C-alpha positions as CSV (number, residue, x, y, z in Angstrom):
1,M,-1.4,-12.6,-2.2
2,K,2.2,-13.1,-3.6
3,A,4.0,-11.0,-1.7
4,D,5.7,-12.7,1.4
5,K,2.9,-12.0,4.0
6,N,5.5,-11.7,7.0
7,A,7.2,-9.1,5.0
8,V,3.6,-7.1,4.6
9,I,2.4,-7.7,8.2
10,S,5.7,-6.6,8.8
11,R,4.5,-3.1,7.2
12,L,1.9,-2.9,8.9
13,N,2.7,-3.6,11.6
14,R,5.0,-0.3,11.7
15,I,3.0,2.5,9.6
16,E,0.4,0.9,13.1
17,G,3.0,1.8,15.5
18,Q,3.7,5.5,13.0
19,I,-0.5,6.0,12.9
20,R,-0.9,5.5,16.6
21,G,2.3,8.0,16.9
22,I,0.8,10.6,15.2
23,K,-2.5,9.9,17.0
24,N,0.3,10.5,19.9
25,M,1.5,14.9,18.5
26,V,-1.9,15.1,18.4
27,E,-3.7,14.9,21.6
28,Q,0.6,16.5,23.2
29,D,-0.8,19.6,20.9
30,K,3.5,18.4,19.1
31,Y,3.9,21.5,16.7
32,C,2.4,20.3,13.4
33,V,4.9,20.7,11.5
34,D,6.7,18.0,13.1
35,V,3.1,16.2,12.9
36,L,3.0,16.7,9.2
37,I,6.9,15.4,8.7
38,Q,4.9,12.2,10.2
39,V,2.1,12.4,8.4
40,A,4.2,12.1,5.3
41,A,6.2,9.3,6.8
42,A,3.3,7.2,7.0
43,R,2.1,7.3,3.8
44,S,4.6,6.6,1.6
45,A,5.3,3.5,4.3
46,L,1.0,3.3,2.9
47,N,2.6,3.8,-1.1
48,S,5.8,1.8,-0.4
49,L,3.2,-1.6,0.8
50,G,0.5,-0.9,-1.8
51,A,3.9,-0.8,-4.1
52,V,4.5,-4.3,-3.1
53,I,0.9,-5.4,-3.5
54,L,0.3,-4.3,-6.4
55,E,3.8,-6.1,-8.5
56,S,2.6,-8.9,-6.5
57,H,-1.1,-9.3,-7.9
58,I,0.8,-8.7,-11.1
59,Q,3.1,-11.9,-10.9
60,G,0.3,-13.8,-9.9
61,C,-2.6,-12.7,-11.3
62,V,-2.2,-11.0,-13.5
63,K,0.3,-12.7,-14.7
64,D,-1.6,-16.5,-14.5
65,A,-4.8,-15.0,-16.6
66,I,-3.4,-13.7,-19.0
67,Q,-1.8,-17.6,-19.4
68,S,-5.1,-18.9,-18.7
69,D,-6.8,-16.2,-21.9
70,K,-8.8,-13.9,-19.9
71,S,-5.6,-11.8,-20.4
72,E,-9.4,-8.9,-21.5
73,K,-11.1,-9.2,-18.8
74,I,-8.1,-9.1,-16.6
75,I,-6.1,-6.0,-18.4
76,N,-9.7,-4.5,-18.0
77,E,-9.6,-5.1,-14.3
78,L,-5.4,-3.7,-13.4
79,A,-6.2,-0.9,-15.5
80,E,-8.9,0.0,-13.0
81,L,-6.6,-0.2,-10.3
82,I,-4.7,1.6,-11.4
83,K,-6.8,4.2,-12.1
84,K,-8.3,3.7,-8.3
85,Y,-4.2,3.1,-6.9
86,L,-3.2,6.5,-8.5
87,K,-6.0,9.1,-6.8
């Protein structure tokens, strides 16, 4: 992974904290709207992290594969990855 591993781990730690916070809110019977706002924030953080990792994959693995004449295979793999990521 070409993305800064420490930055990715830091983001994951923040997301983990958000999820723990949501769990605590549910356990404490907090107002559903407030819980959903936090769920949306956690989802947004995960989407942003996914975009960082996807960009890293394209800049690293995909670029390297294209330069080494494995472009058809990597393009097919990337297309499948994007389909799964966008679900």
